C-alpha positions as CSV (number, residue, x, y, z in Angstrom):
1,A,-34.9,-24.3,-45.1
2,R,-33.4,-21.4,-46.9
3,P,-36.2,-20.9,-49.5
4,F,-38.4,-20.5,-46.3
5,Y,-36.2,-18.1,-44.5
6,R,-36.4,-16.0,-47.8
7,L,-40.3,-16.1,-47.8
8,A,-40.4,-15.3,-44.2
9,A,-38.0,-11.9,-44.9
10,S,-40.3,-11.1,-48.0
11,L,-43.8,-11.2,-45.8
12,S,-42.0,-9.5,-43.1
13,F,-41.0,-6.7,-44.9
14,A,-44.2,-6.5,-47.0
15,V,-46.2,-6.1,-43.6
16,A,-43.7,-3.6,-42.1
17,A,-44.0,-1.7,-45.7
18,V,-47.9,-1.9,-45.0
19,H,-47.4,-0.4,-41.5
20,L,-45.5,2.5,-42.9
21,V,-48.3,3.1,-45.7
22,I,-50.7,3.1,-42.5
23,I,-48.7,5.8,-41.0
24,F,-49.2,8.1,-44.0
25,I,-53.0,7.5,-44.8
26,G,-53.7,7.8,-41.1
27,A,-57.0,7.3,-39.3
28,P,-59.1,5.6,-41.8
29,A,-56.2,2.7,-42.4
30,Y,-56.3,2.5,-38.5
31,R,-59.7,2.1,-38.9
32,F,-59.3,-0.5,-41.8
33,F,-56.8,-2.7,-39.9
34,D,-59.0,-2.7,-36.7
35,A,-56.0,-0.9,-34.9
36,G,-59.2,0.6,-32.6
37,E,-60.9,3.8,-32.8
38,Q,-58.8,5.3,-30.1
39,M,-55.8,5.2,-32.5
40,A,-58.1,6.6,-35.0
41,R,-59.2,9.4,-33.4
42,A,-55.6,10.2,-31.7
43,A,-54.3,10.4,-35.5
44,E,-57.5,12.6,-36.7
45,A,-56.4,15.0,-33.7
46,G,-52.7,15.3,-34.8
47,S,-51.4,13.3,-31.9
48,T,-48.1,11.6,-33.1
49,L,-48.7,8.7,-30.7
50,P,-50.1,6.5,-33.3
51,A,-47.3,7.0,-35.8
52,L,-44.7,6.5,-33.5
53,L,-46.3,3.0,-32.2
54,T,-46.9,1.9,-35.7
55,L,-43.2,3.1,-36.6
56,G,-42.2,1.4,-33.6
57,I,-43.8,-2.3,-35.1
58,T,-42.6,-1.3,-38.3
59,I,-38.7,-1.3,-37.2
60,V,-39.7,-4.6,-35.4
61,L,-40.9,-6.2,-38.4
62,A,-38.1,-5.0,-40.3
63,V,-35.9,-6.5,-37.9
64,F,-37.7,-9.9,-38.0
65,G,-36.9,-9.7,-41.9
66,V,-33.3,-9.3,-41.6
67,Y,-32.8,-12.0,-39.2
68,A,-34.9,-14.0,-41.4
69,L,-32.4,-13.2,-44.2
70,A,-29.7,-14.4,-41.9
71,G,-31.2,-17.6,-41.3
72,A,-31.3,-17.8,-45.1
73,Q,-27.3,-17.1,-45.2
74,D,-28.1,-14.2,-47.5
75,I,-26.3,-11.8,-44.8
76,P,-23.9,-12.5,-42.3
77,R,-24.8,-14.2,-39.1
78,L,-26.3,-11.9,-36.5
79,P,-26.0,-11.7,-33.0
80,F,-28.2,-14.4,-30.9
81,Q,-29.3,-15.3,-34.2
82,R,-30.6,-18.7,-33.4
83,F,-32.6,-17.4,-30.0
84,A,-34.0,-14.6,-32.2
85,L,-35.4,-16.9,-35.0
86,W,-36.7,-19.2,-32.5
87,A,-38.3,-15.9,-30.6
88,I,-39.7,-14.7,-33.9
89,T,-41.3,-17.7,-34.9
90,G,-43.0,-18.0,-31.4
91,I,-44.4,-14.4,-31.9
92,Y,-45.5,-15.1,-35.2
93,L,-47.5,-18.4,-33.9
94,L,-49.1,-16.7,-31.3
95,R,-50.1,-13.9,-33.5
96,G,-51.2,-16.5,-36.0
97,A,-53.4,-18.2,-32.8
98,A,-54.6,-14.8,-31.9
99,I,-55.9,-14.1,-35.3
100,F,-57.7,-17.4,-35.8
101,V,-59.3,-16.8,-32.3
102,E,-60.5,-13.8,-33.1
103,L,-61.8,-14.6,-36.6
104,T,-63.8,-17.7,-34.6
105,V,-65.4,-15.0,-32.4
106,R,-66.3,-12.8,-35.3
107,L,-67.9,-15.5,-37.3
108,L,-69.2,-17.5,-34.7
109,G,-70.1,-15.4,-31.8
110,N,-68.4,-15.4,-28.5
111,P,-68.3,-19.4,-27.8
112,Y,-67.8,-18.7,-24.1
113,A,-70.3,-16.6,-23.7
114,L,-73.3,-17.9,-21.2
């Protein structure tokens, strides 16, 4: 299990780093990663909201990575570790399912439309 926790930590940290890069690139990155036109326009207008929201996501993803390192026993045990690792797993599974649905709709059209 330890190699899988290490892989999970690496991927969480990598995605957190991508979110940091998005903050610095700004509107084009929000558009590229499909964060929504409203986020891109807000960034173009100089609003700090897109950057703050993205920074919040970055912090959450980094915390996920730290918990994965604790799961790998590379760092000391963290509070609520067992619960946190199950919750993080659930969050990533739900996100993965959402991406699958989104890709299906984009590639095949809405299968629920009449």
